[in-house]
Structure formats: structure tokens, C-alpha cells
N, C-alpha and C positions, 0 to 999 in steps of 0.2 A: 794610423799615421795621418796627421792632419794635412789636408792639401794646401798648398801655397797659394795664396789669395791672387786672383787675377789683378794685376795692376796695369795692364796695357803696356803700351810703348813706354820705354825708359826715355823720359823728355829731357833729362840731363843733357843729352848730347844734340838736342834739337836746336838748331842755330835760330829758328823764327822764335822759338820760345825764349831764348837766351837774350835776343834782342827786343824782348817787350812785345812780341807780336804772337797773336793767337794761331797756331799751327793750322794746315788745312786738314789734319787728322785729329779734329776736335774729340770725336767720340773715344779715340785712344787717351788722349789728354784727360778726358773727365774719369775714365776707368782708373788711369794711374793716380789722379788727384783724390780719389776716394781713399787711397791708402797712404798717400805722401802729403802731410801737413804742409811742409814748405812749398811744393808745387801748388798746392790749393790756395794758399794764400798768395802766391804770385799771380795766378789765374785770375783771381778777384780784383788785384791791384790791375793788371792788363786791361780788364773788363771795364773798370771805373774810367781809366783813361780814354778808351776807344769809343763809349757809349754814354759819355756825360755823367761820370760818376755814379752808374748804376749799381745798387747794392749787390753784396754778394750772391748772384744767381745764376751761373752758367748751368743750363740744361737743369733747373732746380737745384741751387747750389744749396738751398735749405736741405736738401738730403746730405750733403756733407756736415752739415751743422747739427749741433745739438745744443741749443740755447738752454739757459737755466736759470738757477735759483735765487733765493733771497730770503731773509729772516721773516718767519712767521709774524701776522699782525692780528693778533686776537680780538682786535676791537671791532672786527666785521665778521659776522657768520655767514660762513659759506652755506648754500643750500646743499643739502646731502647729495643730492643729484649731481653736482659738479665735481665731487670727489671720485670719479672713476680713475680706476688705476690700471696700468697695462698688465696682461696676464704673464706670469711666470717672470717676471722682471722686477727687482725694487725701484722704488723711486730713488734716483739719483740726484743729489743737489747739484746743479749746474746753474749758471747765470748768463743771460743774454748781454751781450754787449750794447748798450743804449747808444743809438745815435745813426746819423747818416753814414757815418763811417763804421758800421756794423761790422766788426770783425768776424772772421770764419769761427765759428765757436766749437770748443771741445769740452768733454765732460772733465770734471775733476779727476774721476779715476783715470782718465787717460793722461791727464797731465802728471799726475802724481808717478807715473811710470818715467817721467824725464824730471827728475830731481825735484819731485814735489810740485811740477808746474812751473819752477821759475829757477833760473840760476842764482846760487848763494850769493854771486858778486852782484847780480842785479838786484836782488832782495836787500842786500847790505847798503847799496848805494841809494835806493829809494827811501829806505828807512833812516839814512843821514840826512838826505834831502827833505824828507818830511816827517819830522819827529812826532808829529800828532798821530802817525799811523804806524802799526806793524803790518806790513805786507806778508801775507802767509803764502799765496799761490797765484798763478796767473790763470785767469779763467778763460781767456779767448783774445785772438787778434786777428786783425785782417788786414786788408790794404790801407786803412787809415788811423784804426784804433785799436787800443790795447786795454783790457780791463782785468784789473787784480782783486782778488778777495784780500781784504785787510779789516785789521781790528782798530777801531777809533780809539787812542789809549785813555782819552781824557773821558768821554761817555760810555766806554766799555760795551760797544756793540758792533758787529760785523756790518761791513759796508762793501758796496761794489765801487771800486776806485778807478775812473776812466780817466785816460791820458791820450794824447796825440801820439801815435806809434812813430810818425816821422821825426818827432823830436825838434832839433834846430832846423832842419831841413823842411819842416812843414809849410806849406804854400799859405798865400792869404786867404784863399778859398776853402782849404781845409781848416783853418783856424776859425774863419766865420762860419762854417757849417757846424762845427764842434761848439761855438758859443750858441748857436742857432738853439741846439738841442737844449743846452742849459737854460737859455732865456725861456722856451717852451715849457719845460719841465717845471721850472720855477713860478711860472704864473698858474699852473695847474694844482689844486688842492682837491683831491678826489680819492674816495676809497678805492677806486678801480684804475687809478692811474699811478705808476710808480713815482714815488717821492724822491725829490732832492734834497740832501742835507747841506752840502757845503759846496761852494765854488772859490778855487784858489788859484795859485800859479806855481807852478814848478820849473825852475830854471830857465823862467821867461816865457814859459808856455802855459797855458791854461789847463786845470783838471777839475774834476768835481766827483764828490760821491753820492751814491745814491742808496736806497734800501737794498738790502741783500735778501733776495727769496730762495726758498730751499724747497718749492714744491715743483720746480722744474717748468718747462714751456708748455704750451698745448700742443706745439708740433710734437714734443716728445711724447706726450700722452696719446696722440693720435696714431702712434706707432703701435700701440696695444689693442685693447679692447675698445671699439668706437661706442660714443655715447648714444642713448637712446633719441629719438625726434623731442621728447619733452626736453630731456637733459641739454639737448643741442639749442632749443629755443630758449631756455632760461639763462644759458651762458651768453648767447649773442644779445639776449635782451639787456643784461648787465653792460656788455661791450657798449652796445648802443647808446645807451643812457650817458655812460662816459664820454664817448665821442660827441654827443650833443653838447655835454657840459664844456668840452674843449672847443666846439665850433661856437657856443655863446661867448667865448672868451677870445674869438678871432683867430684860433688856429686848427688849422688841418693837417692831419697827420701825414696822409700821403704814402705811408708803407705799412699798413696794416695787414698782418699775415699772422699764422699760426706760430711762427717763431719769434714773433714781437708780443705774444701774450705769455706773459708769466704767471705763475700760480703760486700764492703762500702754501705753507703745509697744511693748511685747512680747506685749500682748493679754490680761494679766492682769486678770479682772475684780474689781472693788472696790466694795463697797455704800457708797452715799453717802447724804445726807440724813437725818439723825437727828432731825429738828425736830419730829417728830410722836411719837417715841419714847415709849412707856409702861414705866414702872417698875414690875415686878410687885408689888415689895416696898413700894411707896408708894402712898399714896391721893391722887394728884395733883388738884389743884383745876382743872387746865387740861383735864381732860376731865370732861364732864358728860353724863349721859344725855340723848339728844336731839340733841346735838350731833355732827354728820358730820364726821369728819375722815378725809382719804385722797384717793386719785384715783378717781373713779367706775368706770372700767373695769377696776381691779384690786382693787377693794373686795370683801372677803367679805360675804355678805348681813347678817350681824348688825354689822357695820361701817356697811352702807349704811342700816340701819334706826336706826342710832345707838345701839345698845344698849351703853353702856359698860362695865356688868358682865360682858358675855358676850366682852369683846374681849381676847384672849390670843394665845398662841402660834399658835393654829390660823388667825387672820387671816393670818401671814406665810406660813403653808404654801398658804392659798388664792392669795395673791399670787404666789408661786414657780410655781404651777399656771398663773395667767394669763400670766406671763412666758414659760413653756414653750410654751403656746398660740400666742402671737404669733410665738414662734421658729420653730414648725412650720407656722403658717399664713399670717403677715404681718399678723395684725390681732389685736387683743385679743378676748376671748370675747364681750364685751358692748360696744357703741358705739351710742348713740341719737342722736338729733338734738339732744337737750338733755340737761342732766344729770338733770334729773326722769325723763326718758323712760330714760335708761341706769341710774339708780338702781332704778328699778322692774323693768326686766329682771334686774338682779342679784338683787332680791328674789324674783321670781315664776317666771323662766324657766329652763329647764336649758341649759346651753351646747350648741351644735351641735358635734356630734363633729368633731376636727381633720380627718378624713378627708374630711369634706363639701367642705373648702375645698382641701385638698391630699390627693389619693387615694393619695399616695406614702408618707404617713405610716404608720410601722410600727404595726401593731395594739397591741403591747405598750407602746409608749411612748404611744400614745394612752391607753391605760387608766391609766397612771400620771399622765397630765395629768387625765384627767376625775376621777380620785379626789382629786386636789388641789381640784378645783372642786366638789366636794360642797356641796349648801346647808348641811347639818348639820354642825357642827364635828366632831362625833364620828365621822362616816362618812370624814372625811379621814384623812390618814396621823395616827397619834399624835404624832408628833415631825418635825422637820426632818431629824434624823437617820435616821428610818425612810425618808423619801423619798429622802435621799442613798443608801441602802443598796439601795433597789429601783433606782435609775437605775444605780447600780454593777453591779448584777446583770443589767440590761439592757446595758449596754456590755460585760460580760464573756459575754454570749450566753447567760445562764442565763435560767430562768424568773423571772417577777417576781410578787410579791404581789398586785399591782392587776389583773392579768389573769386573773380567775378562770373565765373560760369564759362562754359565752352563757346558759346556764340559771342560773348562779349569779347573774349580773348582773340577769337578768330577775326572779328571785327576790327579790334585795335591792331592786330597784326597786319591786316591788309592796308589800313589808314595810315601805318607809322613809315615814317620817312627814313631812309636809308643814310648810311655815313657818307654818301656821296651828294646828299642834298645841298651842302654848302657849296658846291661847283655852281648851282643854280643861281647863286647872288650874281654872278657874273653875267648872266642871262637875264636879269629882271626887266631890265630895258626891252630886250628881245621880245620877252612874252607881252608886256604891256603895250609896245608899237604894234605888234601883231594883231592884237584884241582891237585895238582902234581901228587899224586898216581894215579887219575884218568886218566889223561893223559897218564902215563906209561901203565896202564891197556889197554887203548884204542889201544895204539901202539902194544901191546901183541896179542889183539885180531886182529889187523889188518894183523899182520902176520900169524896168523892161517887161516884168510880168505884167503889171498894170497896164500898159499901152499895148500888150497883147503881141509883144515881139515874139515870133516862133523860130526864127532863123538862128541856128546855133553859133554862128559867126560871132555876133556880140558879146554873147556869154563867154566864148573862148578868149575873146580879148580882155574882159573882165578877170577870168582866172590867169592868164599870163601876166597881168598887172599884178594881181595879188602875188603870185609867185617871185615875180622880180623885186617887189616891196619886202617880201620875207628875207630874199638874199641881201638887200640893201640893209635892212636892219640888223643881220647877222655880222655884215661886213663893219657896220657902224659901231654898234655896241660891244662887240666881240672880237673880230679879227683884226680891226684896226689897231688896237691896244689891248693889253692885258697878258697874262702869262700864257705860255704854250698850251695848246689843247690838250687836256688830260683825256685818258682812255675812254672814259665814261662819256665825255662830251663827243668824242669821235663817234663811239657807238649811237648816241642820241641823234647825231646827224645823218649817220647811216639810216636810221629809221625815218627820219623825216624826207631823206632822198627818195627812199623806196615807196613813202607814202605818195610823194609828187608824182613820181612814175606811174603808180597805180592809178592816181587821179586822174591824169591826161589819157591813159590807156583806157579806162572807163569810160571816160568822155567820147574819145575817139570811137570806141565801139558803139557806144550809144547814138552817135551821128551816122555811124555807117549803116546800121540797121534802120535808120529813120525813126526812131522812138522820138515822142514828144519830149521836149525839153523840160517841161513842166515837172516831170517826174524823176529827173535826175539828181536834184539836189540833196534828197534824202538819201540815195546811194553813197554819194560822195561824202556826206557828213557819217555815215556808217563807216566809211573807211578811215577817216579823221579820228573817230572814237577808237578804232582799233590800233591807230598810231600811239594816241594818247594812252592806252592802255600799256603797251609795250614800254613806254617812257617810263610810265609809273612804276612798271617792274623794276626798273633800275633806279629811279630816283624818290621814289615813295608817293605816299597817299595823296598829296596836293593834286596830281595828274589824274588819280582815279576820279576825283571831282569832275575835273575836265571831261573825261571819257563818259563819264555818267550823263552829263548835261548833252554831250553829242548824240547818245542814244535816245534820251528823251526827246530830243529836238527832231532827230530822224524819224520817230513815230508821230510826232505832231506833223511834220512835214508830209508824212504819206497819207494821214487823214485829210489834210487840207493843203494840198499843193500850191493853190494860188497864194497862200499866205506864206509859204515854206520859207524863202529867203529872209522875210521880216522875223519868222519865229527864231530862225538860226542867229540871227543877229542878236536877239533880245536875250537869249539863253546863253550861247556859246561864248559871245565877245565878253560879259561881265565875269563869267567863269574863269577865262584865261587871263582876264586883266587881273583879278584876284590872285592868280598863281604867281603873277609877275610882282604885284605890289608886295604879297606876303615876302617874297625873298629879296624884294629891296629894302625891306626894314632891317635886313642882317647885313647890309653894306657897311663899311668893308668886311669881306671875307678874311678870317683870321690867318 
């Protein structure tokens, strides 16, 4: 007896879900949606509305989808290594719905169980309205779009016919995004990008037809036997070259993932789904700061945060790295129990090395993958072409640029800035002001040493003046105006507060035991080095430079105490001023 599938809670009676709200019991809904196509599509629609038209991906909604197929194109011969097949399961022709309005996709065999995937009345109406096509089946639908398998009667070829699901009720934004996809695909003529055949209008709404692929999607292939390292490298190399071609024509895909990589019958990969494409030469109103567009497990951190101005070609390089990661390990680099958890992981956590999940992965290929997945765009490959070149070098058995060795990777990790670094743009004036004040204080202390002042009182007076100056700079540049203090700013302030407490306690103890004042500055500078190191752990490598300057200065001050204050001013002040100047160049923060 076949056990009844677990569909989870019956969401038909859930008032939250009925009112277009995600219920609190989301896991139960997800389990139910795996078996219920209606609830799956409705859930996608709700998520789009609540998260800024996020594509179909609740707890990896890609697992609800089986994107698919298109007519073979024998003009390009696929490498034999790309023709991997799932074991014990024949290849089923399905087709991904191309566009930012990506439907929730189902296999044609599933659709055939429901009147060949399309109601007879619907097919008759479409064939009457679009006489140049004979609609055969519905391939997939979602919150915004629907795709049909159709025969173009004049040219006698199968096509994927895409239309707006909402019909007459489609919003201007939905229509604009639909047309964005058509414009993007029409600009790109590449053997590894799905081609568009025709753009038209049906009942006042646009439609377009694309090539129909019959090899399934990369996502479907990954459910079977995983490819070897060499196969994965060759596949991603082809995709990287196609992405570089699109970037060269001013188009960023923004939603690259295995479900959007379709395959011909010969195994040729083709990039699909340009509905979220960004035109670099245009200021599109469809992309606003704070709106999250993409698929969480394949999003770059700047995309997950919703920084529209920071989204450029680097997000596609990150996504290619995520695809390579899944090819090597069988899973995406980040996968949480909810969208929010996945996005938080993308923003804050480093991906586990692929060898953690698959020890057989080659270290050089792992290095290429992890370089694509760097948090900061500047730390990734400078272009998709550079990624393709490194993959080509790996395939040829040559050294790759990403594999710099353990020492180099460790050094780079220490100096790399965190995602909180942007907060310091608000503090740039503070750091530069402190640097100038510190230099003047050091000059004053040098004069006291020069004139042989041994009393601790004048030195304490200078240190108190320095502390009050720091407080004034913080108030003037940060507290007086600007947004509310963030959590990382409060943590940094706590570190500085404890530094000043320790500073004055050390000076007081030094005075209490009657030690000569000339030996104290080197100890205090070491305490400053510890504080800068703690801040560096939060904010990144720039403060490690300051910490190193403090340690170096402390050593020199211990060796030549009479010149200690001047040495400290010469080395520490420029280092701290450089930190502030570096962040000031990024003003204003996004």
C-alpha cells in the first residue's frame, strides 16, 4: 500500500493565508505546498508582494519547481562532459518560464494529468486570439507569468509562449518587468543565452515567444548524478563567457541559478530568465533601494541587503560561484529554514568550503568557487571573463589566480573588511580629527619631556584634554547629526570607553608607585593597539594597520623613551588619519 504523502497542515482553512498573508506556521505551509500546486502559486504571489517581487523561492522554492525544456540546437556541439544524466530517471522535457515573473514550474508529465496541462476552453481561446500559434500545453505558471508550449504554424517550430498571468489586471510594474525581459533577451544573440523569436500583443497585453528547449534544466540534472570537477568547471566556464557577453552589452542578469540554466538535447547550457535584468545604462524605476530582487541562496550580499546602487556585474559573478558550489557539493552555499534566515546568512556568514561537503573537490577549483563568493564585490573576480579564464586555466591543468596558497589567503582574510565597514563612513571625520588632535598632543608631551618635566600632573592634564577632544569630535561628527547608532557602532564605542578607563587606571597606578613618567607612554600605546585590534575584528583590516603602527611605536618608545611622544605622533597619527580619509572617500554611505 502506497503511503499517503505528508502535505502538512491544510491551508485552505487558514485565515491568514486566505487574506494573502504568510501564516506563522510556515514549515507546515511549505510541506503542503509541495503537494498542492494552487497553494504553491499563491504562496509565491504573497512573497512577491511582501518582499518586493522576490522570485519564487520560499525555503528554496526551487525545490517545488522543475524548470524545463526547449528545442535542440545542433549548431553548437556541447562537450560530452556536459551531458550528464540523472540515474534511473529519463530526461523529461520541461521548460523554465523566462522572466522576473518566473512561474512555479511543473513537468509536462505532471501537467498532462490535468487535461494535457491546459483546459480545452483556454487553449481554444488562445488559438483564436493568436492564430499564428497552436497552443499545446501549459508548461508553468506562478505569481506573475504563464508559459505555454506552442507550435508556430507559419515556421513549423515549437516555441515557449510567455504571457502575463494577471491578464487585464496586470499592474504597470508587472507589465514593465515583463517587457524588460523581452528587451534584455532581444539584445543578446549568444549560443548560450535563450533566444527570443517574436514580441507581440494579446488582448492589449504583451507576449513573446522563445526557443523551446528539450534538455531540461540544470536544477533537474543536479537531482541525479552530480558532475565531476572537470565537468562543473567546463559548464560554468561557458556560462561565465555568456554572462560576460551580456555585461558587455550593459545587462546584468541578477537571478542566475540552476533553475534558470536550461539545456538543449545535446547538453548545451543556455541562460534563461532575464525578467530581473538590470540595464546598466538606464536608471530603471523597477529597481529601488531596499527592494530585494533575486533568489536568496544565489544572491550576493549587496543584493540581499537591497542596495540598488551597488548592484552591478559582480552580483552575477557571485551567482556563478553559487552555481559552481552547488555543482561541486549538491547544495547551494546558503540554505536557511526561511527567507530571512537565508538572507541573514548571505550577509553575515562565510560559506563553508566545498571540501567540507565533498572532500574530493580539487583545492584549486574550490579556491575559484570561494573567490566568486567573497562578501565584498571588489574581492571577487573583476569580470566574468576573468572567471572564465581562471576556469580555463584549471581545465588545462595550469595554476589558477584564485589559489594563492594558505599564507596569502590567511593574510587576505585578516585584512579583509567586513560588511560593517560602511558604517565607518559616518565616522571618517572623527578618525581624522582624532589623528590631528593626537599629533598635537604628542607635540605637547614632547615639549614636556624636552624641558625635563617629571611631575605627572601636566601629563594627566594633556591626557584629559585629549579625552575631551575625542568626546567632542564624536558629538560633532556623529551624535549631533546622522542616523541612530547601529549595534556595531555601540560595540565600537564600548571598546573605546574601556580603553579610556584602562588608560587612566594604568596612568594612576603608574603615578601611585612613583614610576618615572617617561616609561609610561609605551605602555599606553600598547593598550591603544589592543583597542584598535578589537575594533579591527569588528570593522576590518584598516584598523589592523593602525594596531600594527601602535605596536611598532610602543617598541620604539621603549627603546628611546625620551623621543617616545614624538615617535608616537609621527607613526600613529598618519595611520589613523589614513583610516578616516579612506572612509571619507566613500561618503555618502548608501
